[in-house]
N, C-alpha and C positions, 0 to 999 in steps of 0.2 A: 079716289081712282075709279075711272069709268071702266065699263066692262071689256071694251076693245083693248085697253091696256092690260087689263088681267089676262084676257085670252092670249096677247102677244108674250106676256111674261111666262105663262104656263107653257106655251107651245115652245118658245125659245129655250126654256129649261129642258124640255123633252128632246129637242133638236140637238142641243148641245151635248147632252148625254150619249145620244147615238154618235155624234160627230166625233167624240173622244175615242170611241171604240173604233170607228172607221179609220181616223188618223193614226192610231196605234197600229192597226193591221197593215195600213199602206206603208208606214216606216219599216215595219219588219219585212214586208215583202221586197221592199226596195234595198234594204241591207242585204238580204239573201242573194239579189241580184248583183249587187256590187261585188259581193265576196266571189260569186261564180265567175265573174269576168275580171276579177282584179288583176290578172296576169296580163291584160291588155293595156296599152299606153293610151288609147283613144276609145271613148265610148261614142256610140251613135244615138244614145237615148239619155235624156237628162231627167232629173227629178222634177223640173218644172212641167216638162211635157207630160210625164206620168201622172203627176198630181192633177194638172188640169184636165186631163182626159178622163181619169177615174173619178175626180171630184164632181165633175159635172153629171155624171152618170148617178152619183150619190144623191145630187140635188133633184135629179129628174125622179129617182125613186121616193124621195121625200114628197115631191109634188104629187105623185101617184097615190101616196098614202094620206093625203090631206083632205080628202073628200069625205067618204062614208063615215069612218070612225070619228074624226075630229067634228064634223058637222053634227052628227047624231049626239055625240057627247056633249057639245056646247049648248046646242039647242034645248036638249033635255034638262039642262041646268039653268035655263031661263036666259040664255044669251041671244041676242037677235042676229039674224042672218048678216046684218050689215056690220055688227060687231066682230062676228066670226071672219068675215072677209077682211075688215081691216086689221084684225089681230094677226091672222095669219099672214097677211102681205107684210106687215111690219116685222114679224119674227122672221121670216124668210129673208128680208132685205138685211136685217141685222146679222144673220147667220152668214149670209154671203160676204159681209164685210169681215167678219171674224175669220172665216175660212180663207179669204184672200190674204189676210194679214199673216195667217199660219203658213200659207203657201210661200209667201215672201221670205218668211224666216227660215224655212226649210231650204229654200233655193240659195239664200245667203250662206247658210251652214254648208251646203254642198259645194258652193264656189270656194269657200275658205278650205275645205277638205282637199279640193283639187289643187288649190295653190299650195298648201303645205305639202301634199304628195308629190308635186311636180307632175302632175298629170295634164294632159292636153285636153282642153274643154271642146267638145265637138259642137259645131254650129250647123249640123246636117238638117235640122228642122229650122226653116226660114223664120219662124216666129222669134227664135232666140236671137236673131239680129236686131230686133226692136228694142226701143229704149224701155228702161224700167217703168216709166210712167204708162207707156202703151200696153206693156204686160199687165200692169195692175189693173187698168181700166177694162182690158179685155177679160181678165179673169173675173173681175167683180160682175161685170155685164153677163158673162157667160154663165156664171153660177146662178144668178138671180133669173136669168131668161130660162135655163133649164128647169128651174123649180116651177116657174109659171107654166111652162109647157106640160110638165107632168101633171100639175094641178088642172090644167085645161083639158087634158085627155081624160082624167078620172072624172071631172065634172060633166064631160060630154056623154061617157058611158052612163054616168049616174042618172042624168037628166033625160037623155034621149035614148034611141034604140041603138043595138050594136052597129047597124049600118052607118048611122050618123057618127058614131064613135069611131069607127074605121076612117070615115072621111076626115075627122079631126086629126087622127094620127097622121094621114098623108100630108095634110096641111102643116102639121108640126114638123114633119120631116123636111118639108121644102123651107120652112123657116130656118132649121138647123143648118141646112146646106148653104143658104144664102149668108147666114151669119158667120158661119166658119169660113166662107169664101172671103168675105170682106175684111175679116180680121186675120186671114192668112193662117188658120189653124191646121187643118188637116184635109183639105179638100184638093185633090190633084188640079193641075193647071188646066188640062182640057175641059174641066167643068166650068160652066159659066164664064166662057171667054170674054163675053161682052162686058164683064165687070172689072177687067184688068185695070182699066184707067181709074175707075172710081175707088177700087180697093187699095190703091196706093196712098189714098188720103185718109189719114186717121179721123179727121173731122167727119167725113162721110160715115166711116165705120161707127162713130159715136152716134150720130144722128140716126142711123139706121137701127142700132140696138135700142135707143130710146124710144123709137117709133114702135118697134116690136113689143117692148115692155109696156108702154102705155096702151097699145092695142089689146094685148092680153089681159091687162088689169081691167080695161073696160068691159071686155067680154065676160071675164070671170064675175065681174059684179052684176052684170046683167043676167048671168046664168044662175047665180046663187041667190039673187034678190027674192025670188018666190020659190025657191027650191023646196020640193016637197020631200019629207022624210019617208023613205021606203024601207020596208022590212027587210 
């Protein structure tokens, strides 16, 4: 077993442990919300919406934590920067798949509860009108993208000065706005009006997400290739 595989295995083990705690907390909070509004016949907020919005922040935080501690630990144990990069990229992609599947299971259970209880399912969020396939691809790409954005921000501050780091943050904000707009997640219609025609095409959205992910992976590889370990 090569070192990048070992890095991926160890990192994924750590990420999964944190994800279990996160998922348990999310379910508890969601159940509290359901109980508080159980007297209503229609909800304007769904589990899928809450899960996607909170889990992408969870992935962003994981990315932010993936630079200093992980890099210093693995390099000090004889792991090359290339294996560190490949291992963390692999672990985060696998975790994105796992958390997407978990979200779909929770969403299915929510729909079942609505059906049994006779509640009306709200489609106030436009993304709810998309097909299950589109929702799945959007979740998977969003989770992985947010991890890479967090990693990119962390690497920027670690490698460069705070001013460059702030510039990277602004760049990441722009990426998030465009990504959300094309997938129809949570950006108001007045924003990026020029993309209305393009955002109606799932194919364009997939290509855009793939381009963002590929670009971030390339940038992260270049930034971590000769990264110095700082005290």
